[in-house]
Structures are given as C-alpha cells and as structure tokens.
C-alpha positions as CSV (number, residue, x, y, z in Angstrom):
1,X,18.3,38.1,-36.2
2,X,22.0,39.3,-35.9
3,X,20.7,42.8,-35.3
4,X,18.5,41.6,-32.4
5,X,21.4,39.7,-30.8
6,X,23.6,42.7,-31.1
7,X,21.1,44.9,-29.4
8,X,20.5,42.4,-26.7
9,X,24.3,42.2,-26.1
10,X,24.5,46.1,-25.9
11,X,21.6,46.1,-23.4
12,X,23.3,43.6,-21.1
13,X,26.7,45.5,-21.4
14,X,25.0,48.7,-20.3
15,X,23.4,47.0,-17.4
16,X,26.7,45.7,-16.1
17,X,28.5,49.1,-16.5
18,X,25.6,50.9,-14.8
19,X,25.5,48.5,-11.9
20,X,29.2,49.0,-11.2
21,X,28.9,52.8,-11.3
22,X,25.9,53.1,-9.1
23,X,27.0,50.4,-6.6
24,X,29.8,52.7,-5.4
25,X,27.3,55.1,-3.9
26,X,25.2,52.5,-2.1
27,X,25.4,52.3,1.7
28,X,26.8,49.0,3.0
29,X,24.9,49.0,6.3
30,X,21.4,49.8,7.3
31,X,20.5,52.9,9.3
32,X,17.6,53.8,11.5
33,X,16.3,56.0,8.7
34,X,16.3,53.2,6.2
35,X,14.9,50.5,8.5
36,X,11.4,49.1,7.9
37,X,10.0,46.5,10.2
38,X,9.9,43.1,8.4
39,X,6.6,41.9,7.1
40,X,4.9,45.0,8.4
41,X,2.5,45.1,5.5
42,X,1.9,47.9,2.9
43,X,1.2,50.6,5.5
44,X,4.9,51.4,5.9
45,X,5.7,51.1,2.2
46,X,4.7,52.5,-1.1
47,X,2.9,49.8,-3.1
48,X,1.6,51.7,-6.2
49,X,3.7,52.8,-9.1
50,X,3.4,53.9,-12.7
51,X,5.8,53.5,-15.6
52,X,6.4,54.8,-19.1
53,X,8.7,53.3,-21.7
54,X,9.7,53.3,-25.3
55,X,11.7,51.0,-27.5
56,X,11.9,48.9,-30.7
57,X,9.2,46.5,-32.0
58,X,10.1,43.7,-34.4
59,X,8.4,40.4,-35.5
60,X,11.6,38.6,-34.7
61,X,12.8,37.5,-31.3
62,X,16.3,36.8,-29.9
63,X,15.2,33.3,-28.9
64,X,15.4,31.8,-32.5
65,X,12.8,30.1,-34.7
66,X,12.7,33.2,-36.9
67,X,13.0,31.2,-40.0
68,X,9.3,30.1,-39.5
69,X,8.1,33.7,-39.6
70,X,5.7,34.7,-42.4
71,X,8.1,37.4,-43.6
72,X,11.9,37.1,-43.5
73,X,13.2,40.7,-43.5
74,X,11.9,42.7,-40.6
75,X,12.5,46.3,-39.9
76,X,12.5,47.6,-36.3
77,X,9.9,50.2,-35.5
78,X,9.4,52.5,-32.6
79,X,6.9,51.5,-29.9
80,X,5.8,53.0,-26.6
81,X,3.7,52.2,-23.6
82,X,3.1,52.4,-19.9
83,X,1.7,50.6,-16.9
84,X,0.3,51.0,-13.5
85,X,1.4,48.4,-10.9
86,X,0.2,47.3,-7.4
87,X,2.9,45.6,-5.4
88,X,1.4,42.8,-3.3
89,X,4.7,41.3,-1.9
90,X,8.3,42.5,-2.1
91,X,8.7,39.9,-4.9
92,X,5.3,40.0,-6.5
93,X,3.3,42.7,-8.2
94,X,0.3,42.9,-10.5
95,X,0.4,45.5,-13.3
96,X,-1.9,46.7,-16.1
97,X,0.1,47.2,-19.3
98,X,-0.6,49.4,-22.3
99,X,1.4,49.3,-25.6
100,X,1.2,51.0,-29.1
101,X,3.5,50.9,-32.1
102,X,4.0,49.5,-35.5
103,X,5.4,46.2,-37.0
104,X,6.9,46.0,-40.5
105,X,8.7,43.3,-42.6
106,X,9.2,42.3,-46.2
107,X,9.8,39.3,-48.4
108,X,7.1,36.8,-47.5
109,X,7.7,33.1,-47.4
110,X,6.9,31.2,-50.6
111,X,3.4,29.7,-50.9
112,X,2.5,26.3,-52.1
113,X,3.3,27.3,-55.7
114,X,6.8,28.2,-54.6
115,X,6.4,32.0,-55.2
116,X,6.4,34.9,-52.7
117,X,2.9,36.5,-52.8
118,X,3.7,39.7,-50.8
119,X,6.4,42.3,-51.0
120,X,5.8,43.5,-47.4
121,X,3.3,44.2,-44.6
122,X,2.8,47.0,-42.1
123,X,0.7,46.4,-39.0
124,X,-0.3,49.3,-36.8
125,X,-0.7,48.3,-33.1
126,X,-3.7,50.5,-32.3
127,X,-3.6,49.5,-28.6
128,X,-3.0,46.6,-26.3
129,X,-4.1,46.1,-22.8
130,X,-2.9,43.2,-20.5
131,X,-2.8,42.2,-16.9
132,X,0.5,40.7,-15.9
133,X,2.3,39.4,-12.8
134,X,5.6,41.0,-12.1
135,X,8.0,38.7,-10.2
136,X,11.2,40.1,-8.7
137,X,13.7,37.3,-8.9
138,X,16.4,38.3,-6.4
139,X,18.3,41.2,-4.9
140,X,21.9,41.6,-6.1
141,X,23.2,42.4,-2.6
142,X,21.2,41.0,0.4
143,X,23.1,43.3,2.8
144,X,21.3,46.4,1.5
145,X,17.9,47.6,2.6
146,X,17.4,49.0,-0.9
147,X,19.0,46.9,-3.6
148,X,20.3,48.8,-6.5
149,X,19.4,46.2,-9.1
150,X,16.0,44.4,-9.4
151,X,15.9,41.5,-12.0
152,X,12.3,40.6,-12.8
153,X,10.1,38.4,-14.9
154,X,6.6,39.2,-16.2
155,X,3.8,37.1,-17.6
156,X,0.2,37.8,-18.3
157,X,-2.7,37.8,-20.7
158,X,-4.4,40.6,-22.6
159,X,-6.2,41.9,-25.7
160,X,-4.4,43.3,-28.8
161,X,-6.1,45.6,-31.4
162,X,-4.2,46.0,-34.6
163,X,-4.6,46.8,-38.3
164,X,-2.5,44.7,-40.7
165,X,-1.9,46.1,-44.2
166,X,-0.2,44.0,-46.9
167,X,1.4,44.8,-50.2
168,X,1.1,42.1,-52.9
169,X,3.9,41.6,-55.3
170,X,3.4,44.3,-58.0
171,X,0.3,45.7,-56.2
172,X,-0.8,48.4,-53.9
173,X,-1.0,48.3,-50.1
174,X,-4.4,47.2,-48.8
175,X,-6.1,46.2,-45.6
176,X,-5.9,42.5,-44.7
177,X,-9.4,42.7,-43.2
178,X,-12.0,44.3,-45.4
179,X,-14.4,45.3,-42.7
180,X,-14.3,47.3,-39.4
181,X,-11.7,49.6,-41.0
182,X,-9.3,46.6,-41.0
183,X,-9.2,46.4,-37.2
184,X,-8.7,43.0,-35.6
185,X,-8.9,42.0,-31.9
186,X,-7.1,39.0,-30.6
187,X,-5.9,37.5,-27.3
188,X,-2.2,37.6,-26.7
189,X,0.2,36.4,-24.0
190,X,3.1,38.8,-23.0
191,X,6.1,37.3,-21.4
192,X,9.1,39.4,-20.4
193,X,12.2,39.9,-18.4
194,X,14.3,42.9,-17.4
195,X,16.3,44.8,-14.9
196,X,15.3,47.9,-12.8
197,X,17.9,50.3,-11.4
198,X,17.3,52.5,-8.4
199,X,18.2,55.9,-9.7
200,X,16.7,57.9,-6.8
201,X,14.1,57.3,-4.0
202,X,11.0,56.2,-5.8
203,X,12.5,56.4,-9.3
204,X,13.8,53.4,-11.2
205,X,15.3,53.0,-14.6
206,X,13.6,50.1,-16.4
207,X,15.4,48.0,-19.1
208,X,13.2,45.2,-20.4
209,X,12.6,42.7,-23.2
210,X,9.2,41.2,-23.9
211,X,7.9,38.5,-26.3
212,X,4.2,38.7,-27.2
213,X,2.5,35.6,-28.4
214,X,-0.6,36.4,-30.5
215,X,-3.2,33.7,-30.4
216,X,-3.8,34.0,-34.1
217,X,-1.9,33.9,-37.4
218,X,-3.1,37.2,-38.9
219,X,-0.8,39.8,-37.3
220,X,1.0,40.2,-40.6
221,X,-1.9,39.5,-42.9
222,X,-0.3,36.3,-44.3
223,X,-0.9,32.8,-43.0
224,X,2.2,30.7,-43.6
225,X,2.8,27.4,-41.7
226,X,0.9,26.1,-38.7
227,X,2.1,28.5,-35.9
228,X,0.6,31.7,-34.6
229,X,2.3,35.0,-34.9
230,X,4.5,36.8,-32.3
231,X,6.6,39.9,-31.9
232,X,9.1,41.3,-29.5
233,X,9.6,44.6,-27.7
234,X,12.9,45.8,-26.3
235,X,12.4,48.9,-24.3
236,X,13.8,51.4,-21.8
237,X,11.8,53.5,-19.4
238,X,11.2,55.0,-16.0
239,X,9.1,53.9,-13.1
240,X,7.7,56.3,-10.5
241,X,6.5,55.2,-7.1
242,X,3.3,56.8,-5.9
243,X,2.6,57.9,-2.3
244,X,4.5,59.4,0.6
245,X,8.1,60.1,-0.5
246,X,9.4,59.3,3.0
247,X,8.3,55.7,2.6
248,X,10.3,53.0,0.8
249,X,9.0,51.4,-2.3
250,X,7.9,47.8,-1.6
251,X,9.4,46.5,-4.8
252,X,12.8,47.7,-3.7
253,X,12.4,46.7,-0.1
254,X,14.4,43.7,1.1
255,X,12.6,42.1,4.2
256,X,15.5,39.7,4.6
257,X,18.0,42.5,5.1
258,X,15.5,44.2,7.5
259,X,15.4,41.0,9.5
260,X,19.2,41.0,9.6
261,X,19.2,44.6,10.9
262,X,16.5,43.9,13.5
263,X,18.5,40.9,14.7
264,X,21.6,43.0,15.0
265,X,19.8,45.6,17.1
266,X,18.1,43.0,19.3
267,X,21.4,41.3,19.8
268,X,23.2,44.4,21.0
269,X,20.3,45.3,23.3
270,X,20.1,41.9,25.0
271,X,23.7,40.7,25.0
272,X,24.2,41.3,28.7
273,X,20.9,39.6,29.6
274,X,21.8,36.6,27.5
275,X,25.2,36.3,29.1
276,X,23.6,36.3,32.5
277,X,21.3,33.6,31.4
278,X,24.2,31.6,30.0
279,X,26.1,31.9,33.3
280,X,23.1,30.8,35.3
281,X,22.6,27.8,33.0
282,X,26.2,26.8,33.4
283,X,25.9,26.8,37.2
284,X,22.7,24.7,36.9
285,X,24.5,22.3,34.5
286,X,27.4,21.9,37.0
287,X,25.0,21.1,39.8
288,X,23.1,18.7,37.6
289,X,26.4,16.9,36.7
290,X,27.3,16.5,40.3
291,X,23.8,15.2,41.2
292,X,24.0,12.8,38.2
293,X,27.3,11.4,39.3
294,X,25.9,10.7,42.8
295,X,22.8,9.2,41.4
296,X,24.8,6.9,39.1
297,X,27.0,5.7,42.0
298,X,23.9,4.8,44.0
299,X,22.2,3.2,41.0
300,X,25.3,1.1,40.4
301,X,25.0,-0.3,43.9
302,X,21.3,-1.0,43.4
303,X,21.8,-2.9,40.1
304,X,25.0,-4.9,40.8
305,X,24.5,-8.7,40.5
306,X,27.9,-10.2,41.4
307,X,27.0,-13.9,41.0
308,X,24.9,-13.3,37.8
309,X,21.9,-15.3,39.1
310,X,19.4,-12.5,38.1
311,X,18.9,-11.2,41.7
312,X,20.7,-8.0,42.6
313,X,23.1,-8.1,45.5
314,X,20.9,-6.0,47.9
315,X,18.2,-8.6,47.6
316,X,20.4,-11.7,47.3
317,X,20.1,-13.9,50.4
318,X,22.4,-16.6,49.0
319,X,25.3,-14.8,47.3
320,X,27.9,-16.5,45.1
321,X,25.6,-19.3,43.8
322,X,27.3,-21.4,41.0
323,X,26.8,-20.2,37.4
324,X,23.7,-21.7,35.8
325,X,22.1,-22.5,39.2
326,X,18.3,-21.8,39.1
327,X,17.3,-19.6,42.1
328,X,14.2,-18.2,43.6
329,X,13.3,-14.6,44.1
330,X,15.7,-14.2,47.1
331,X,18.6,-15.7,45.1
332,X,18.7,-19.1,46.8
333,X,18.8,-22.4,44.8
334,X,15.5,-24.0,44.0
335,X,14.8,-27.3,45.6
336,X,15.0,-30.2,43.1
337,X,11.6,-31.8,42.7
338,X,11.4,-35.4,43.8
339,X,9.7,-37.8,41.4
340,X,8.1,-41.0,42.9
341,X,7.6,-43.8,40.4
342,X,5.5,-46.6,41.9
343,X,5.5,-50.3,41.0
344,X,2.1,-49.8,39.4
345,X,3.5,-47.0,37.2
346,X,6.4,-49.3,36.2
347,X,3.9,-52.0,35.3
348,X,2.0,-49.7,33.0
349,X,5.2,-48.8,31.2
350,X,6.3,-52.5,31.1
351,X,3.0,-53.5,29.5
352,X,3.3,-50.8,26.9
353,X,6.8,-52.0,25.9
354,X,5.7,-55.6,25.8
355,X,2.6,-54.8,23.6
356,X,4.3,-52.3,21.3
357,X,4.6,-53.5,17.7
358,X,5.4,-51.7,14.4
359,X,4.7,-52.6,10.8
360,X,7.7,-54.5,9.3
361,X,10.5,-52.1,8.4
362,X,8.3,-49.0,9.2
363,X,7.6,-46.6,12.1
364,X,3.8,-47.2,11.9
365,X,2.4,-48.4,15.3
366,X,0.0,-51.4,15.0
367,X,-3.5,-50.8,16.3
368,X,-3.4,-53.5,19.1
369,X,-0.6,-51.4,20.8
370,X,-2.9,-48.4,21.3
371,X,-4.7,-49.5,24.6
372,X,-1.4,-49.9,26.5
373,X,0.0,-46.6,25.1
374,X,-3.2,-44.9,26.1
375,X,-2.6,-45.9,29.7
376,X,1.0,-44.5,29.5
377,X,-0.4,-41.2,28.1
378,X,-2.9,-41.0,30.9
379,X,-0.2,-41.7,33.5
380,X,1.9,-38.8,32.1
381,X,-1.0,-36.5,32.3
382,X,-2.1,-37.5,35.8
383,X,1.3,-37.4,37.4
384,X,3.1,-34.9,35.2
385,X,6.0,-37.4,34.6
386,X,8.7,-36.9,32.1
387,X,9.5,-39.7,29.7
388,X,12.5,-40.8,27.7
389,X,11.9,-43.0,24.6
390,X,14.9,-44.9,23.3
391,X,14.5,-46.6,19.9
392,X,16.6,-49.7,19.0
393,X,16.9,-52.1,16.1
394,X,18.8,-55.3,15.2
395,X,21.7,-55.4,12.7
396,X,19.6,-56.3,9.7
397,X,20.2,-53.7,7.0
398,X,22.6,-50.8,7.0
399,X,23.6,-48.9,10.1
400,X,22.3,-45.5,8.7
401,X,18.9,-47.0,7.8
402,X,18.6,-48.6,11.3
403,X,19.5,-45.3,13.0
404,X,16.8,-43.5,11.1
405,X,14.3,-46.2,11.7
406,X,14.9,-46.3,15.5
407,X,14.6,-42.5,15.7
408,X,11.4,-42.5,13.6
409,X,9.8,-45.2,15.8
410,X,10.6,-43.3,19.0
411,X,9.2,-40.1,17.4
412,X,6.1,-42.1,16.3
413,X,5.4,-43.2,19.9
414,X,6.0,-39.6,21.1
415,X,3.5,-38.2,18.6
416,X,0.9,-40.8,19.6
417,X,1.3,-40.0,23.3
418,X,1.0,-36.2,22.6
419,X,-2.1,-36.8,20.6
420,X,-3.6,-38.4,23.7
421,X,-2.9,-35.3,25.8
422,X,0.7,-35.8,27.1
423,X,2.9,-32.8,27.1
424,X,5.4,-33.2,24.2
425,X,7.9,-30.9,25.9
426,X,8.3,-33.5,28.6
427,X,8.9,-36.4,26.2
428,X,12.4,-37.0,24.8
429,X,12.7,-39.3,21.7
430,X,16.1,-40.7,20.8
431,X,17.2,-43.3,18.3
432,X,20.2,-45.6,18.8
433,X,19.9,-47.9,15.8
434,X,21.8,-51.2,16.2
435,X,24.4,-49.8,18.6
436,X,22.9,-51.0,21.9
437,X,21.8,-54.7,21.5
438,X,20.5,-56.5,24.6
439,X,20.7,-60.0,22.9
440,X,22.6,-61.7,20.1
441,X,21.7,-60.8,16.6
442,X,22.7,-64.3,15.4
443,X,19.3,-65.8,16.3
444,X,15.8,-64.8,15.4
445,X,14.8,-64.5,19.1
446,X,17.8,-62.3,19.8
447,X,17.0,-60.0,16.9
448,X,13.4,-59.8,18.0
449,X,14.6,-58.7,21.5
450,X,16.8,-56.0,20.0
451,X,14.0,-54.5,18.0
452,X,12.4,-52.4,20.8
453,X,11.5,-48.9,22.2
454,X,12.5,-48.5,25.8
455,X,10.4,-46.2,28.1
456,X,12.0,-44.5,31.1
457,X,9.9,-42.5,33.6
458,X,11.5,-39.6,35.6
C-alpha cells in the first residue's frame, strides 16, 4: 500500500512540474488561425483518436480496503493496452479499451482453520475489452483555445479473460480452473481518472490511474471473504488524433474560449454602430422624459380634488363642500330625504308598545304581542322607515343586569321585525337599563311603566 501511495505522489508531482514547463509556451490570446466557430459540430474538428499506454498492474489500490484482499503481499507487474476513441462533445467521448498484463501476489489470508492455504498466485490477463465514457472535467485556463492540461474521468463496462494459477503451501503451481485451459471470462467495471498534456498538435501525453472491479471472486484463484476481486492499473501513454492535421482535436477544443474570441471580434466590428444606437436612444429618452413631464402636469390637473368630496375639480360644480358631506356626481350636496310619519303610523307603533310583553326577567317576547309587531314590520317594509328601539327597566336588581336585559329585549324586538321582512340595517336597538325612568320606582305601577321598549320612527 505504501508503494502505491508513493507512486501516486510521484505521478502528481510530475504532472505539476510538467504543467509549469509547458504553460510557458502556450499562447495567451486566440488568433484567426486557432479560431474554431463555437458549436460548429465535428466537421471542423478531429473527433477520432487512438492511444497506447503501458504501466503497472497490482491487486491493491490507492483508495484503501487492501486488508480485505485475498493475498496480502502484491508484486507490481507490467501491463499494456490501447484504445480507440470517438469524441462526441468537447467534454464527452466514447472509447473502446484493450488491456493485457499479469497480476501476482503472495501470502494468502488465513482460512477458517486459521492457516494460509496458498503461497502465491499469478494471473495472466489474456485480454480485456471494455466500452467506456471519457469525461473531460475542465480546462485549466479558459482563456486558451487549446488548453494544455485536460483532467478526465472514465467509467464503463467490459469483459475480462484471464487465467489464474495458484501455488498451494508446499505444492506446485496449478491452474485454478481445470477446464478450458484455465481460462475464465467475467464482467468487469473499469473506473479511472487522469491527465492529458498537449505535447504537439494532435499528440497528447496520457497519465492515468484505473481501478477495475471484477464481478467475481476468482481473479486470484482464492475465495476469501464476501467481496469480489479488483485490481488497479497506473499507466503512461500517448494519444494520437486522427484526421486532417490542420483541424483541432475536439477533446482539446474549448468552445467557451471560442465564444469569447468571437465576442471580441464582433464587439470590435460593431462598436461604432452600437454607439450610434446608444446616442439615438439617449435622444429618444430625453424626448420621452420631456413628454412625460408635460403629461404628468396635465394629469395632475385632471385628478386634483381640492375639497376631497370624490369629484375632481374639473367636474365639481359645487367646490369647497364641507368634509364628510355626501355629494352627487357633480359634486353638489345631496338633498336630505323628508320622512313623513302619519298619525295612523304613530298609532301602529303605539299599539305595539302597549301590547309588548316579555317573560319575567327574560328577553322572550310573549305570543300575544306578535300581531301588533307584525303590523310594525309591515309598516317598515311598505314605507321604508327607519326605527330606533330603546329598551328600559325598573331599578329591581343590579344596574349591570338591567342594562343587559334592556339591550337584549331591544335586540329581541329587532330580530323579530327582521324575521318578518324588515331591513335590519335600518333598525337601531339600544339598551338604557334603569337610567331613564318615566315614573317612580317606589310603586308597582311606576315600575311597570318603567319596564318598556320605546319605538321611534324616522
């Protein structure tokens, strides 16, 4: 594990040194020669490439969990491979991968009996074929049409053909599988990351690291634990773009920078025209501001209501009416309606007062009072009168109780009249309790006279 970490550190250090060295020779501005129209499709770019690489294969990975491997002492072995890639977008390509090599390790994990059954294993990777997506993560410098460094991720799926040979403790090496010459085919999932460096037009240095997840636990010929086997591949190689050498490689093409270049050229070409448009718009805005000021002044005249009666001055035929005065559409005070109450109307109300009785100490109207109240209700409906009901009591009981009782009795009469069709909004019910006697409360007759509900038409 320490060996793998050391190699990974050396790999990253080399990447950083190389990026500084090559960055010094990279142009900092786009030229007409380098320019490619943004999103112009594959016709103006090279989209096919091939790559070859070689490196080290090991059952361990730099991401840990190596203590769960079937063998604990790996030995790095040489591996090699290649690929052919079709770039679909500047940030996405599809590639077919090929890999061969060898995996070895010793000192198997103890079995259930607590002993190590195998000295070592050696697995020949006869071939592997996979289809992977290659995703370019970002450009190091977005100002360059051709970025020098291309960080990338890969992920895919494929088939792995291999021949594991194991050496039992004290025994001879033998094939793990006894048929098909020991060959095994299994599905595997390769996941990798890396950096590509633009060495020359169409030629890239490729530094990568790949972890291959085998979908079986027989890569080393020993099944220990519940997990499947895996192995890693750290490699260095070269990528060659295919096609017309005068065209850019799509994988190194930066459409964002091309858009920036196109914008700069367009800005230089149209600056004078835009300035003319700006000057013309300023003149229009100045004229609009002048017209708006004139319109606002005229509008203020049309909307001014000096006396606040709801009628603007230009339509107000009676200016300076008092605050709160109801006016008509021309701003003049409304004529007060004249209410005529006849003697016959007064008699209807008088009869209702005379015949009105409540249950003792309650606001419940007794039934024999209904006919005279019905006539009052009909009078209110026919002549659209308003009515004020004033409830009164004698001084028997507390003042608070009498106040509530007088109010409740007035409200009871109002509710009854409303139930007979009278407009409740034109009936006012008020209770005065024992505060307004019309006779002495020292006699029964006086107290009887004070217990009343007065009706006032208006």
